[in-house]
KOLLO-466108 format. One line per field, with one value per residue (C-alpha): x, y, z; residue in three letters. Coordinates in steps of 0.001 Angstrom, whole numbers, plus 500000, padded with zeros to 6 digits. Layout:
% KOLLO-466108
X = X ...
Y = Y ...
Z = Z ...
residuo = Ala ...
END
This chain:
% KOLLO-466108
X = 383913 382544 379443 378664 379425 382652 383707 382823 384900 388427 391551 392251 395725 397018 399248 402789 403854 406171 409429 408489 408056 411146 413068 411572 412975 416280 415868 415527 412121 412920 413411 410121 408726 405356 404423 402039 402240 399630 401192 400195 401617 400779 402123 399519 400935 398873 400066 403674 404610 406021 409627 408346 405885 408744 410777 408437 409354 405540 405424 405320 404342 401167 401269 402209 400811 403186 403861 407343 407900 404165 403792 400956 400074 401516 401204 403313 402420 403912 405843 406895 410608 411190 409977 412744 411781 411688 414990 416527 414975 416190 419721 420153 419469 415872 413495 410849 407801 405150 402346 403825 406905 408489 406128 407252 411069 410881 409182 411846 414925 413623 411774 411926 415713 416918 414218 413013 416289 414853 417679 418865 417084 419053 417100 418034 416205 412831 410120 406961 403915 402134 404906 404600 400764 401340 403858 401057 398567 396648 395120 397964 395790 395290 391544 391420 393889 391992 388946 390493 392220 388985 391109 389552 390474 390242 391229 388634 386611 386073 389989 389497 387312 389738 392883 391129 390389 393908 396502 395436 395565 392304 390950 391897 389175 388073 389854 393185 396020 397259 399053 398881 396508 395504 392922 395146 394689 394396 391597 389782 390606 387715 388153 392042 391433 389335 392088 394435 392092 392093 396078 395646 393272 395773 398779 396576 395396 398987 400113 397163 397948 401619 400769 398973 401483 404353 407318 409468 412433 415972 416459 413105 413748 417142 415408 412791 416000 417442 414040 413937 417558 416378 413531 415687 418155 415531 415363 416373 413980 414800 412862 413466 412260 409288 408037 408437 406693 403724 403510 403665 400948 398617 399215 398639 395511 394171 394751 393270 390142 389672 390044 387395 385046 385371 385293 382003 380315 380588 378890 381936 383959 386786 388621 387918 384043 383996 380383 379823 382301 380748 377292 378417 380217 377157 375187 377455 376184 379545 378963 381592 380520 383079 386142 388394 391853 391350 388061 389431 392427 390214 387922 390906 391949 388579 389337 385996 385504 384197 387025 385477 384951 388667 389641 387738 389004 392612 391915 390785 393649 396270 394590 394026 397851 398400 401930 400810 399339 402554 404743 402655 403201 406856 407132 404709 407090 410455 412793 414873 417652 415098 414879 411589 411713 409426 408405 408735 406230 407811 405647 402840 401343 400660 403660 405953 406446 406831 404787 405204 403285 402771 404844 403916 407250 406171 403557 405586 404560 406862 407908 405998 407273 406331 409895 411640 415284 414719 413430 414950 418094 416881 419088 418040 414375 414981 416550 413420 411036 412969 411816 408308 406818 404410 405049 408836 408259 406110 408640 411251 409343 406727 403077 402738 405829 405609 402313 403332 401647 402688 406300 405977 404583 407516 410216 408504 410768 413700 412631 414389 418232 421187 422761 425694 428660 426843 425293 422470 423494 420611 419765 416777 416161 415254 412045 412341 408615 408918 412312 410878 407883 409727 412164 409842 407292 410157 409369 412881 412778 412042 414904 417198 416111 416748 420282 420920 419798 421911 424960 423787 421328 420962 418871 415134 413657 411015 408206 408959 409462 405978 404361 406150 404337 401022 401036 402678 405639 409322 410719 413269 410161 409238 411453 411677 408900 406618 403108 402854 405734 403245 400757 403607 404320 400758 400469 403534 402009 398659 398344 400928 398641 395866 394318 391930 390040 389216 392886 394279 391835 392828 396551 395871 394316 397267 399597 397389 397045 393884 392782 390429 393138 394847 391926 392625 396464 395742 392593 394621 397380 395052 394229 390773 390037 391393 388883 386105 386754 387046 383846 382087 383462 382530 378801 378911 380304 377900 374984 376057 376545 380225 381521 384255 381533 379760 383139 384420 383362 383053 386183 388295 386856 387946 391165 391947 390855 393031 395911 395267 395125 398298 400242 399178 400102 403570 403838 402824 404869 403426 399910 400564 401874 398424 396546 399610 399476 395511 395767 398562 396535 393557 395708 397046 393721 392184 395318 396363 399908 400902 403455 402708 405776 404638 407332 409822 407301 405826 402317 401180 398143 398810 397757 394842 396493 397743 401497 403497 407149 409289 412514 414127 412438 410091 406400 403129 400154 396495 394203 391582 391638 388926 387526 384144 382260 381622 379261 378792 375522 373356 371533 368047 368085 365095 364373 364497 363978 366805 369490 372800 376154 377296 379630 381204 378964 379267 377449 375137 374305 373582 371245 369296 368912 367780 365011 363981 363863 366563 369543 370329 373122 375337 378131 380493 383475 386650 386358 387691 390036 389146 390984 390896 393335 393492 391857 394411 391654 389363 391918 389057 390067 387725 387340 388699 389067 392788 392871 395922 396604 396367 398730 401181 401201 401644 404668 406286 405719 406937 410136 410837 410427 413116 415365 415066 415355 418714 419965 419277 421232 424041 424227 424196 427036 429315 429086 426238 423750 420214 417895 415100 413497 410733 409253 412228 414753 417248 418591 421847 423548 427281 429846 430712 432899 432693 430043 430888 427618 428904 429961 426557 424639 426649 426581 422756 422358 424354 422131 421784 421909 418252 417803 420401 419549 417535 418173 418330 419884 419845 420523 421464 422801 424661 423191 422634 418798 416731 415272 413626 416665
Y = 264479 261453 260494 262798 259818 259671 263233 262802 259644 260122 258828 255728 254984 252147 253835 252047 251504 254147 251824 251501 255187 256156 253370 255242 258592 257082 258350 256522 255973 258374 261533 263188 266483 267543 270992 273938 277345 280324 283892 287367 290290 293936 292843 291549 288394 287951 291176 291335 287789 285591 287243 290645 289313 287764 290672 293039 293414 292929 289355 286706 283106 282810 279138 275722 272185 269314 265595 263821 260644 259581 260312 262113 265814 268368 272170 275211 278997 282313 283481 279841 278565 276278 272995 270622 267666 270025 271536 268020 266992 269731 270088 266289 267071 265544 266186 269096 268408 270929 271697 274716 274487 277638 279411 277536 277549 281303 281695 279608 281223 284844 285064 281974 281591 285306 286817 283912 281583 278574 276207 276875 275017 274024 273920 270433 269377 270704 268575 269932 267714 270299 269335 265637 266174 267963 265304 262814 265149 265737 269103 271341 273094 271342 271451 269916 267344 266180 265909 264053 261577 261339 261937 261483 264853 267389 271223 273174 275683 277967 278817 281789 283665 282925 284127 287260 287982 286881 287361 290629 294013 295288 298889 301432 302613 306102 306944 305047 307055 305794 302488 298906 297098 293390 291174 289913 285982 286846 288973 286170 282911 280936 282028 281624 278037 277492 278949 276147 273544 274767 274440 271075 269772 271171 269222 266100 266535 267111 263770 261848 263099 262270 258763 258323 259793 258443 260824 262771 260834 262059 263627 265657 266439 267850 269869 271201 272553 274148 275638 277206 278442 280207 281818 283040 284749 286706 288770 292336 295017 298587 300284 303884 303212 301083 303895 306429 304091 303932 307804 307858 305214 307261 310421 308511 306903 310346 311252 307974 308645 312158 310752 308061 310416 312802 309700 308397 311703 311539 308080 306232 308414 305930 303312 300914 300927 297930 297134 300648 300200 297073 298682 301634 299768 297452 300711 301975 298804 296911 293617 292762 290274 291517 293749 290713 291064 288762 290196 293571 292224 290482 293562 295957 293725 294498 296837 298700 299464 303194 305465 306256 302641 301922 304807 303377 300107 301388 303449 300438 298183 300573 301413 297577 296817 294812 296179 298493 295967 293626 296569 297307 293700 293960 297028 295337 292477 294170 293883 296790 295499 295823 292213 289955 286737 283731 284226 280469 277534 274100 271382 273812 271523 267799 267515 268997 272313 275407 278529 281910 283479 286973 289093 286451 286265 283432 285540 288901 290228 290134 293299 294374 293395 296744 298029 295436 296246 299569 298214 301047 300764 299622 301964 304953 303677 303484 306949 308177 306385 307629 311190 310359 312241 310230 313331 312585 309164 310216 312990 310400 307552 309255 308794 305237 303619 306151 305190 305267 302120 300153 301283 300190 296759 296355 297165 295049 292181 294667 296172 293135 293679 292438 293707 296385 295148 291865 290737 288332 285195 283888 280718 279494 275994 276201 274691 272280 270877 270058 268577 266356 265206 264204 262232 260630 259721 258726 261317 260804 263175 265953 264886 264825 268093 269516 268317 269622 272955 272749 272361 274960 277533 278777 275908 276205 276193 273913 276251 276267 272381 271918 274252 272593 269337 271153 272900 270122 272179 272031 273591 275585 277537 278963 281926 283254 285946 283630 284117 280345 279948 281871 278802 276406 277966 278298 274395 273591 275199 274112 270574 268562 267486 266087 269737 270400 273413 274949 274895 276014 279145 279898 279835 281675 284685 284515 285084 287552 285006 285439 281970 282755 283730 280378 278560 279199 277835 274971 273896 274051 271890 269330 266038 265267 262757 265124 267861 265741 264380 267946 268860 265973 266668 270250 269259 266647 269434 271964 269563 269029 272880 272716 276054 276576 276216 279274 281347 280631 280992 277835 278566 279410 276189 274253 275945 275046 271381 270972 272539 269978 267048 268263 268522 265106 263382 264975 263911 260170 259016 261653 261024 257289 257960 259624 256171 253980 255834 255832 251695 251510 253350 251384 248151 249233 250030 246625 244749 246512 245696 244979 247294 248353 250047 252541 254193 255593 255391 252621 252755 250948 251023 250586 252258 253731 255517 255194 256047 257116 256437 258856 258310 260152 257693 260436 259268 261204 260289 260143 259361 256712 255540 253783 252979 254451 252500 254071 253143 254151 255942 258125 261053 262445 266071 267535 270253 268123 264475 263283 260968 262073 260439 257665 259392 258234 258606 257391 254329 255264 258572 256804 254273 257226 258867 255444 255168 258781 257763 260293 257982 254468 252315 251102 249060 249342 251712 251420 252552 256199 256335 258678 259647 262257 265206 269078 271242 274031 276688 275847 274100 271651 267808 266412 263642 263977 262115 261061 260656 260005 263723 264864 262023 262947 266573 265565 263436 266059 268892 266527 265556 269383 270102 267425 268741 272189 270850 268977 272534 274060 271479 271750 275386 275025 272649 274627 278031 279730 280420 280378 283504 282422 280434 281345 278589 276913 279762 279791 283195 283235 286364 286653 289383 291037 289475 286033 284361 282441 282447 279792 277651 278109 277147 274113 273210 273274 270978 268139 265362 262377 258920 258394 261331 260110 261194 264016 267219 269840 273161 276465 280300 282937 286350 288148 291578 294115 293800 291041 290934 288861 287881
Z = 906930 908484 910783 913342 915759 914406 914947 918476 919292 920627 918950 921552 922094 924380 926922 927119 930727 932374 931745 928026 927688 929376 927350 924181 925401 926157 929888 933409 934900 937866 936060 935504 937202 935609 936459 935879 936982 937213 937147 937136 935192 934003 930445 928153 926863 923901 922308 923692 924008 926743 926698 927403 929800 932014 931638 933650 937338 938126 936894 939631 940035 942160 942623 941157 940723 940352 940164 940555 938824 938563 942209 944163 943126 945267 945535 945947 946550 946264 949399 950035 949298 946388 947503 948454 946436 943187 944128 944575 941340 939128 940823 939910 936139 936235 933498 933704 931810 931122 928220 926259 928332 926893 929457 932456 931311 930967 934201 935894 934082 934270 937461 939856 939559 939774 941933 944196 944649 942792 941015 937719 935190 931776 928546 928058 931048 929516 927667 926026 926221 923547 921076 921756 921009 917898 916750 916714 915095 918322 919582 920855 923437 926569 926384 922929 923686 926795 924894 922033 924404 926457 929512 933102 934221 931584 931527 933858 931795 934599 934670 932075 934256 937432 935135 934251 938005 939543 936698 935159 936979 938225 937642 940226 942588 942650 945654 944542 942905 939468 939602 939135 941368 941897 943299 946026 946970 950546 950123 948035 949686 948497 944940 945037 946310 943139 941057 942595 941950 938275 938274 939809 936908 934440 935816 936106 932580 931250 933159 931683 928179 928598 929631 926401 924005 922322 923351 920728 919283 920569 917179 917495 921143 920253 917481 919894 922066 918889 918148 921835 921373 918151 919798 922623 920362 918704 915554 915680 914085 912839 915441 914263 910872 911798 914001 911236 908738 911115 911252 907419 907333 909502 907426 904228 905467 906252 902704 901213 903323 901994 898322 899079 900193 897256 894931 896247 896553 900494 900779 901664 904191 905132 903190 905920 905417 903535 903375 902017 899267 898134 898391 896450 893730 893184 892796 890051 888025 888717 890573 893223 895878 898388 898971 899453 897931 895046 894300 893795 891789 889487 888985 888353 885476 883674 880627 880522 884313 885065 886167 889416 890339 889453 891638 894385 894212 894006 897123 899012 897550 898965 902430 902870 902929 906244 906668 909354 911625 910958 912066 915081 915957 915471 917982 920505 920915 920658 923976 925081 922514 919770 919087 918789 920570 920515 917002 915951 916825 916616 915018 914144 911459 911375 908794 911489 909628 911922 911687 913176 915975 917129 914597 911887 910008 907738 905608 904892 901613 898283 896911 893894 890410 889332 889930 887723 887718 889201 892608 895098 897032 900428 902529 900182 900808 904517 904770 903212 905485 908477 907402 908198 905140 902611 900147 900309 899182 896271 895299 895091 893676 891713 892124 890733 892575 895704 897175 900975 902107 898974 899537 903242 902151 899794 902569 905181 905499 905305 908702 910021 910179 911690 915087 914934 913422 912128 909038 907784 906038 904442 902302 900609 899336 895460 894659 897431 897139 893460 894057 896875 895036 891820 894001 896252 893400 890943 888258 886766 883876 886353 888711 885858 884527 888236 888316 884786 885991 889076 886759 884169 885136 881804 880615 880442 883912 885095 884642 880742 880671 882428 879752 877031 878034 878581 874987 873313 871963 872206 875165 873076 871610 875045 876221 879674 878963 876820 878575 878496 880973 883557 882967 883668 886925 888108 887074 889105 892269 892156 890485 892195 895031 892792 892355 889752 888072 891308 892534 889162 889467 893009 892154 888818 890735 893369 890346 888262 885473 883286 882365 879369 877081 877868 876046 872489 872682 874940 873100 869777 871367 872981 870716 870052 872687 875353 874054 874228 877594 878950 877260 878966 882471 882156 881557 884401 886787 885567 886264 889817 890206 891240 892141 889605 886601 888435 888849 885361 881760 879799 877908 881096 882814 879698 879515 883261 882680 879611 881544 884380 882285 880266 883316 884715 881425 881693 885421 885229 888202 890512 889333 889868 893428 894435 893755 895196 898419 898461 898263 900666 903420 902537 902839 906108 907747 906644 908091 911508 912576 908820 907566 904124 902082 899278 897487 899932 903062 905343 906601 909761 912089 915666 919008 917433 914758 911194 911173 907994 908256 906452 904944 908012 910291 911673 911453 910527 912605 911749 914452 914523 910858 909335 905987 904657 902012 898786 895662 891998 891824 889559 891212 889947 888844 891105 888224 885111 886586 884381 885921 885945 885227 887894 890417 893698 896786 900362 900807 903586 901786 898470 900259 901888 898504 896937 899464 898831 894913 894296 893341 891708 892892 890116 891680 894504 894667 896518 900238 901433 904125 906923 910079 912979 912970 913669 911052 909959 909849 912531 914777 915541 915995 913334 910936 907388 904076 903518 899721 897637 896837 900487 901463 898860 900112 903490 902836 900550 902908 905921 903906 902966 906939 907628 905117 906653 910204 908839 907334 910634 912600 910121 910441 914257 914338 911871 913652 911742 914653 913228 914312 912103 909407 906906 904919 903296 904205 906898 908640 910535 911961 912199 912735 909486 907306 908875 907039 903519 901493 899021 902089 903795 900574 900023 904080 904179 901162 902661 902470 904862 903238 903247 900694 898334 894811 895775 893539 896465 895885 897325 896739 899131 900292 902732 903589 906646 905976 905136 901895 899115 896894
residuo = Met Gly Asp Ala Glu Asp Glu Gln Gln Pro Ala Gln Thr Thr Pro Pro Asp Arg Thr Glu Arg Asn Ala Leu Arg Gly Arg Ser Ala Val Ser Gly Leu Glu Ile Asp Phe Glu Thr Arg Ser Asp Val Asn Ile Lys Thr Ala Gly Ala Tyr Leu Tyr Phe Ala Ser Pro His Thr Lys Ala Leu Met Ala Ser Tyr Lys Ile Asn Gly Gly Pro Lys Lys Arg Trp Arg Tyr Gly Gln Pro Cys Pro Pro Asp Ile Arg Ala His Val Glu Ala Gly Gly Ile Val Ser Ala His Asn Asn Ser Phe Glu Arg Leu Leu Trp Gln Lys Val Leu Thr Pro Arg Asn Gly Trp Pro Lys Leu Asp Leu Lys Gln Cys Arg Cys Thr Ala Ala Thr Ala Ala Ala Met Ser Leu Pro Arg Asp Leu Asp Gly Leu Gly Gln Ala Leu Asp Leu Pro Val Lys Lys Asn Lys Asp Gly Ala Ala Leu Ile Arg Phe Phe Ser Met Pro Arg Lys Ala Lys Lys Asp Glu Pro Pro Gly Ile Tyr Trp His Glu Pro Glu Asp Tyr Pro Glu Lys Phe Glu Gln Phe His Asp Tyr Cys Asp Asp Asp Val Glu Ala Glu Ser Gly Ala Asp Glu Arg Met Val Pro Leu Ser Asp Tyr Glu Gln Asp Leu Tyr Trp Ile Asp Gln Leu Ile Asn Asp Arg Gly Ile Arg Ile Asp Val Lys Ser Ala Arg Ala Ala Leu Tyr Ile Ala Asp Arg Ala Lys Val Ile Leu Asp Arg Glu Met Lys Ile Ala Thr Gly Gly Ile Val Thr Ala Cys Ser Gln Val Ala Lys Ile Val Glu Trp Ile Asn Ala Gln Gly Val Gln Ile Pro Ser Ala Ala Lys Ala Glu Ile Glu Glu Leu Leu Glu Thr Asp Asp Leu Pro Pro Asn Val Arg Arg Val Leu Glu Leu Arg Gln Glu Ala Ala Lys Asn Ser Val Ser Lys Leu Lys Ala Phe Leu Asn Arg Cys Gly Thr Asp Gln Arg Ile Arg Gly Ala Phe Leu Phe Leu Ala Ala Gly Thr Gly Arg Trp Ser Ser Val Gly Ala Gln Leu His Asn Leu Pro Arg Pro Arg Lys Ile Phe Gly Asp Thr His Pro Asn Leu Glu Thr Leu Phe Ser Ile Ile Arg His Gly Asp Pro Asp Trp Leu Arg Ile Asn Tyr Gly Asp Asp Leu Gly Lys Pro Leu His Leu Ile Ser Asp Ala Leu Arg Ser Phe Ile Trp Ala Ala Pro Gly His Glu Leu Val Val Ala Asp Tyr Ser Gly Ile Glu Gly Ala Val Ala Ala Trp Phe Ala Gly Glu Gln Trp Lys Val Asp Ala Met Phe Glu Leu Met Arg Asp Pro Ser Leu Pro Asp Leu Tyr Arg Arg Ser Ala Ala Gly Ile Phe Asn Val Pro Val Glu Gln Leu Gly Lys Lys Asp Pro Arg Arg Gln Val Gly Lys Val Ser Glu Leu Ser Leu Gln Tyr Gln Gly Gly Val Gly Ala Phe Arg Ser Met Ala Arg Asn Tyr Ser Leu Lys Ile Glu Pro Val Tyr Glu Pro Val Trp Glu Ala Ala Pro Asp Asp Arg Arg Ala Ala Ala Glu Lys Arg Tyr Glu Glu Cys Leu Lys Arg Gly Glu Ala Pro Thr Lys Gln Leu Ser Arg Lys Ala Trp Leu Ala Ala Glu Leu Val Lys Val Gly Trp Arg Glu Thr His Pro Ala Ile Lys Gly Ala Trp Lys Leu Leu Glu Gln Gly Ile Arg Asp Ala Ile Glu Ser Pro Gly Arg Gln Val Thr Val Leu Lys Cys Thr Tyr Leu Val Ala Arg Gly Phe Leu Trp Cys Arg Leu Pro Ser Gly Arg Cys Leu Ala Tyr Gly Lys Pro Arg Leu Lys Gln Gln Val Trp Ala Lys Arg Lys Asn Leu Thr Thr Gly Glu Trp Gly Asp Ala Glu Ile Ile Ala Ala Asp Thr Ala Glu His Leu Val Arg Ala Gly Leu Ala Lys Ile Glu Ser Lys Ala Lys Pro Ala Ala Thr Ala Leu Gly Val Asp Ser Val Thr Lys Gln Phe Thr Arg Phe Ala Leu Tyr Gly Gly Leu Ala Phe Glu Asn Ile Val Gln Ala Ile Ala Arg Asp Leu Leu Ala Asn Gly Ile Lys Leu Ala Glu Ala Asn Gly Tyr Pro Val Ile Gly His Val His Asp Glu Ile Ile Ser Glu Leu Pro Arg Gly Val Gly Asp Ile Glu Phe Phe Gln Glu Leu Ile Cys Arg Leu Pro Asp Cys Tyr Ala Gly Leu Pro Leu Ser Ser Ser Gly Phe Ile Ser Lys Arg Tyr Lys Lys Asp
END
């Protein structure tokens, strides 16, 4: 993070004039309607989604504020006909822009046209300024966008209260019969006028933001329309099974709560009482900081855990399965045709990747590996689920495999199924981030290995090859079930983006890899200089009090460090790419307007942004880039008074410490690049450090997204309509017998010329139900 003043300053952009902006769009300068509506409905849009919101017969548009071709702001209110200028514009094929345009589009298509006689609006007339903002790594929400761009008119913060007042049903009065009641605008004219003022401010803010932003390219605009089509098609849910599963879950939770009460002697009466569970476990002499999933899994791996504590942890683990909340979200958003719509968010991340909203299809749990080759037949499992009896699951699968909430979690993605007479055609890109990383960085041995595996899948996989490098053994010595392969897998998933001991530990916990047993073989394989360097680094990190030294034993920490170093030594090109990208970013910031090519991308600072042009031509954006000076300095240990080893510290921080007698500056260090962007967790527009590993991660994930987008476009163009995509997987729905999985897998891997030599492959299946292949 940078200085506080840095975090408050907006990313200034030089707005191109309207002719230039429309030339960039490939459209004429007389084709822009910018509009914002306010509506009311008896449906809660947050829980049910926009599609069900607009399907309600009680949904109506209350007002609109709009501008045409940059002209004066105008108003429309319910009860009035469609304004003649809007009708003429839309009937002439003019562009309609809105912030989060899917809301305005659905209102128009589902309500205004069929119920109020407005002209038909075609999807390809629609532009979304929220998507435009997201493409520039600016805040997607209008309030945050206005702050980031320092717009003269920002989103009115009084709007939330006015929306609650006019847009949501009010409570019935004592003398009123049951029904839906509203605060009618005619009864509150002054308040309703304030509401329209709020709407005015929104359209002014949207218009102002649009003037400041670079529009989507024709390619991305076309992809936005495809995204909207995918959301319109929807994904079908097995509603009958979902309802039965929820009934089973409710009954199972009653049983689990009863067992929890018995196991804790009545101290904890429900598995949801997390604080009490933690307190009870600590009282048994077993230390656990929280009841988080990773903490429970780690403790359950302890061999000498008291039986009563183990049972309590197992009960909490089973009851904490989030499959119930996901099933509820599925049902809340299902239409009358049992399909969920609007589940995918275009340009959700700065890299351009999609995410899932509402039903959250992007983080469905993986089935347990406990089944091995005996994973239950899906149709058999679902026929049992439909009985609605948790005991029936236990009878069929036994006490260990038949835990109801675990089985529901295992089956969760398979509640998605094809329409009658149809089937799902699904293909998943194989190890796409690893393939992109190796290709982009020029890690040729790895690229060659991937092509070898594509020709002959029986050869040792990449996890075994990485493990061979880490443990300094021939790859032939590592079988498929060699425990060192798991170390290779965790390394591949955690160290590619300059991750260290902490990143390896986190990924190891995700894959239930115990790190301490890795110490002996990896220590034995490491040369003396590598061992000495690891021990020295451990002592340095211990002095600084870094978290991994507290979370891991000394042996476990050294094991993770040696694995990290071993992985980096076997990936010299990827390791070198981090430094090359970091230097390229510094060079671009130091020389605005100069193009700096690094590997297969180009950096340029212009219009207040650092742009990274990808091989596809799409650009990643980083707001208000700058360099922060750094120095090598030694810190004084406040306890011992000793000086630590030299480390890189921000120059202003070091100078402050020097004045306090707590540091000694040794020499200058290379400056650190920082930029403004949207934090993926807090969603705040804030300054962050743009180091080599992060830049590499952004590029790799952005290229993977572009490959997914290319696959989606190829599928659409070749008769495979896409109904969804999860990470690097594409889901199409076709009449039974029409789909050809081998053709589909080959189709989505056809590469544009800019990706020549990239080892892209996929695997897939055709099935009635969605599943983890």
